[in-house]
Structure formats: C-alpha cells, structure tokens
C-alpha positions in Angstrom: 34.4 -13.6 61.7 32.4 -15.8 59.2 35.1 -18.8 57.2 33.3 -17.5 53.7 35.7 -13.9 53.8 37.1 -13.5 50.5 39.6 -11.1 51.7 41.3 -10.1 55.3 38.9 -7.7 57.6 40.0 -4.3 58.4 40.9 -3.4 61.8 41.0 0.2 62.5 41.9 2.3 65.9 39.5 5.0 66.3 40.4 7.1 69.2 37.2 9.7 70.1 39.6 12.2 72.3 41.4 13.1 68.7 37.5 14.6 67.2 36.8 17.9 68.3 33.6 18.3 70.0 32.9 21.7 69.7 34.2 25.2 67.3 33.3 28.1 68.7 33.3 31.2 66.3 34.4 34.6 66.9 32.9 37.1 64.7 32.1 40.9 65.0 32.3 44.5 63.8 36.1 45.0 65.1 39.3 45.9 63.9 41.1 42.7 63.4 43.3 42.7 66.6 39.3 42.6 68.9 38.7 39.3 67.7 42.1 37.2 68.0 42.7 38.9 71.4 38.9 37.9 72.3 39.6 34.3 71.2 43.3 34.0 72.8 41.2 35.1 75.9 38.8 32.3 75.6 41.9 29.8 74.7 43.2 30.1 77.8 40.4 29.8 79.8 39.3 26.6 77.9 42.6 25.1 78.7 42.3 25.6 82.0 39.7 22.9 82.4 41.5 19.7 83.5 38.5 17.8 81.1 40.3 19.7 78.0 42.9 17.9 76.3 43.9 20.3 73.6 42.4 24.0 72.1 43.6 25.2 69.2 42.6 28.5 67.1 43.3 28.8 63.9 42.3 31.0 61.3 43.2 34.5 63.7 45.5 37.0 61.5 49.4 37.0 63.1 51.3 40.0 63.0 54.3 40.8 60.4 56.6 43.3 60.2 57.9 43.6 56.9 61.5 45.1 56.9 62.8 46.5 53.3 66.6 46.9 53.5 68.3 49.1 50.5 71.5 47.0 50.2 73.8 50.2 49.0 72.9 51.8 51.7 73.5 49.8 54.1 77.1 49.2 52.8 77.7 52.7 52.9 76.6 52.7 56.5 78.7 49.9 57.3 81.7 51.0 55.8 81.1 54.7 57.0 81.9 53.7 60.6 
C-alpha cells in the first residue's frame, strides 16, 4: 500500500457462496396451492444436489387457520360440565 494514504484502508471479506446464483420463479393460472406445491417439490429436488448449500422458498403463501372464540359461550360451556 502507498505510504501516502490519508486513512486506513477498509478490508472486507466477501463469501461468494452467500450470494444466490439462481432465482427460479413459478407462476401460472393455478389456484394458490398448486404453485407452492410445485415450488416445494422443486426445493426438495434441488436441496438433494450435493453442490447446493442452501435453498430458500420465498413468497409462497402459508396456510392460516383462524379460530374466533366467543368468551361467554366458552365460559358457559366450561361451567356447564
């Protein structure tokens, strides 16, 4: 390094294995479940390759079940027994 530097050089380590080398997009005229199933199947197959460190599935919708409880009815049901 030149002796005339006005400040210390910044040194950073870059691990190129941390950068994605491929993006795969799945789209089509399907219901919301089908593309996710295709993506999960593809994820399993790609993860099975020994050269692959990591596979991330992003953007797929997760199924959610919402349960609404009526506190008064629950209370009366518990007190009934």
